[in-house]
N, C-alpha and C positions, 0 to 999 in steps of 0.2 A: 249510871257510871259506876256506882258502888257495886252494883250486881256484876258488871263486867270485870271489875277488879277481883272479885271473889272467885270468878270462874277461871281466871288465867293461871293461878297456881295449880289448880286441879288438872287443867289441860297440860301444863308443863310436866306435872308428875306422871301423867298418863303416857306422854311421849318420850320421857327420858329413858335412855338405854339402861337396861339392867345389867347385872354381872354376866360376863361371857360364859356360855355353857360349854363344857368339855364335850367334844364330839364322841358319841357312843361307838365303841368298837363293834364291828361286825365281822369277826374272823372267819376265814375259810377253814372250818374245823378239820375236814379230811386231810387237806394239805398240811395243816399245822401239826396234826398228830403224826403223819408220816415223816415230816421234817424232824420232829422230836426223836423218832426212832433212829433216823439217820444220824442225828447228833450223838446218840448213845453209841452207835457202832463206830463212827469215825473218831469220836473222842477217846474211846477205849484203845483203838489202834494207834492213835497219835501218842498215847502215853507209854507205849511199849518201846523198849530200847532194842534196836536192831542187833541181832546176833546174841543178845543176852536174855531177853524175855520171849518165850514162845507163846503165841496166843492160845487161849483156851480151846480145847478140842483139836489142837494141832500138836503133834509130837515133833521131836527133833528131826531135821531134814525132811519135814513134810512140805507139801505145797505152800502152805502159809509161811513157813520159815524161809523157803527159797524166795518167794515173792517179796516178803518183808525185808530181806537182806540184799535184794537186787538193786541195780541203779534205777529201776523203774519205780521204786518206792519213795523217791525224794525228788523235789523240784526246787531249784534255787536255794539249796541248803536246808529246806524244810521238808518234813514228811508229807507225802501226798495226802495221807489221812488228815493232816492238819488243814490242808487246803480244802479238802472235802468238808471238814467241820465248819469252816468259814462259809462255804457254799450253802450248806443246810441252814446255817444261822441266818443268812440273807433270805432264804426261802421262808423260814419261820417268821421273820420280821415282816416280810412283804405280805404274808398270808394273814397276819394278825393286826398289824398297825395300819396298813394302807386301806383306804376306803374301797368298798366293793364296786369298782368301776372298771372301765375298759383298760385303764392304765395299769391297774393291779394285775389283770389277766395277762397283759403284755409282759410285765416284769416277771411273773411266774413262768410264763412260757419260755422266755429267754433263759432264765436260770435253770429250769428243769431240762431244757434241750441241751444246753452246754454241759450240764452235769451228766446227762445220759450219754452224750458223745464221748466225753472223757472216760467215763466208766466202761463203756464198750471197748474203747481203744485199749485201755489198760488190761482188760480181761483177755482180749484177743492177743495182745502182745505177750502176756504171761504164758498163754497156751503155745504160741509159736516160738518165742525166743527162749523161754525157760522150761517148757514142757511141764508147767505147773499151774495150779489154780488154788485160790484161797477161799475158804468157806465164808470168811468175814467179808471179803471183797465181793463175793457173789451176793451176799445178803444186802450189801450197800447198793449193788446193781439192781436188785429186786425192788428196793425202796425207791430209788430215783426213777425207775421205770414206772412204778405205781404213781408217783407224783406227776410224771409227764402225762400219763394216760388220763389221770383225774383232771388235770388242767385242760388237756386237749378236748376231752369229751364234753366239756362245759363251755365251749367257745361261744362268746356272746354274738348275737346277730345284729350288731349295731353299726356295721360298716359295710360299704358296697363290696361286691365280689372282687373288683380290681384291686382294692386296697389290701384285701386278704392275700391275693396272689403276690403283691409286692412284699408284704410282711413275711410270708412263707419263704420267698426267695432270699430276703435279707437274713432271715433266721438260719437257713441252710448254709449260706455263705459264711455267716458268723461262726457257726459251729465248726465248719470245715477249717476255717482259719485258726481257731483256737487249738483244735486237735493237731493241725499241721505244725504249728509252732511248738507244741508239746512234743510231737514226734521228733522234730529236728533237734530240739534241746536234749532230749533223753538219749537219742542215738548219736549225739556228739557231732552232728552236722554243722553246728555253730561253733565248733572248737577253733582255737587260734591256730595259725600255721604250724607245721611240723617243727619241733625244736631240733636244731642241728646236733646238739650234744646227745639228746636221747636217740636220735636217728643213728649217730655214730656208735653209740653203745649197743643198740639193738643189732646192728650189722655185725659188730665185733662178737657178740654172744653167738650169733648164728654161725659165723665163720670159725669160731674157736671150738665148736663142737658141743657147746652147752645145750641142754635140753630143758624145756619147761612143759610139765604135764599138768593138765587141768581138765575141767568140764564146763560146758557152756552155761550150766545152771548154777555153778558154784559162786556164791557171793564173794568169797575171797579172791577167786580168779578174776571176777569183774573188777575188783579193787586193784588187782595187779595190773590189769590192762589200763585202767584209768591213770596209773602212775606214768605210763608211757604216751598217753595222748594219741596223736595221729601215728606215732611210731609203733603202736602195739602190734600191728599186722606184720611187722618185720621180725618179731621175736620168734625163736625156734620152738614153736608151740606144737604140742601133740594133744589132740582131742581124745579124751578117754571114754566119752559117752557118745559115740557117733550114732547110736540107735536110740537115743533118748535116755531119760533118767532111769527108766526101768529096764533098759536094754542091756545087751552084753557089753562088757568092757573091752576096749580095743586091745588087740593082741600085744602091741608094743608096750602098753601099760602093764599088762599082766606079766610079760617077760621081764620087765624092770622092777617088778614088785612094788608098784605104786599103790599105796593104801590110803592116801589123803591128798587133797588138792588145796592149793597148788603145790607141786613138788618140783624143785630145781635140782638138776644134776650137773655140777660144774667141776671139771677136772677130777672126776671120780668122787667128789663130795656131794652129799645129799642134804638138801634143805627143804623141809616140809613146812613152808610158811610163805607169807608175802614178803618179798625182798624189795627194798627201795633201790632206786637206780644207783645210789652211792654204795650200798652193800653189794650189788651185782658188779659194779666196777671194781670194787676191792677184791672180791672172790675170783674174778676172771682176769685180774691183772690188767685192767684197762685204764689208760690215761686219757682224760678228756683233752681235746686239742689244745686248750689254753694251758693245762697242766703240763702237757708234753713240751710245749714251747718254753714254759718257765723252767722246767727241769733242764732242758738243753742249754738255755742261757746261763743257768747256774753252774753247770758243768764247764762250760766254756770260760766262765769268769774265774773258776778255780784253776 
């Protein structure tokens, strides 16, 4: 009996759980290094003030300046570069913290595919819509492409072929959905209905002989359009760069001595700046419908 009593504590000590061991990290070093490079690029771009700070290696009115000042450089009020910084941060966290299993590969594949889709969309949009490209944006595109290929080429062989087909289908549909929503937002397809007051003002400017000269790549001209929302197409607009940023200036712009964009000519007066709807109404002697009714009722009361 005494012998058994002596052995019990020893057995208890042998089977008692010890302190929990912290799982050892096994990072995906190539992906982590590439994500770190992406963080440096997007972090630098996110710190720049559009229209005030020109990126390094980019002069005034360069492709970088045009892209950074365009409506395609922001999303939901935040710089696209800041969204890219967040994406690279998620990729870095997944590559370092998550265990090297199939789940980590799935996560990295999703993140890199979405990042590549968005980066390609923004690059193509800049070339088509702005006739410009940015060396920093191209660098980020190269980094996210390298991450995507690095992850893709190391696909684990732990799932049947049918599951891979389903995963690839879902991945493609997911990327197309994200890029489609981004396209709709940045091209103002999700804008609210046309404002009747802005519509009336735009029609009045057109009928009164006012002229608005600008260029498709000009950041200030894009800001001018945004002030009118869906009514922007009703403005009496003249495109001064019909042949692209490096092409010839339109004859009408040369004939009217247009030297900067946007330029408004209203009743013989020239305004080389962005004008708010209120300023345009004042300079063109336009009364909003409600203001006209208020003035008429005031005159009748007098």
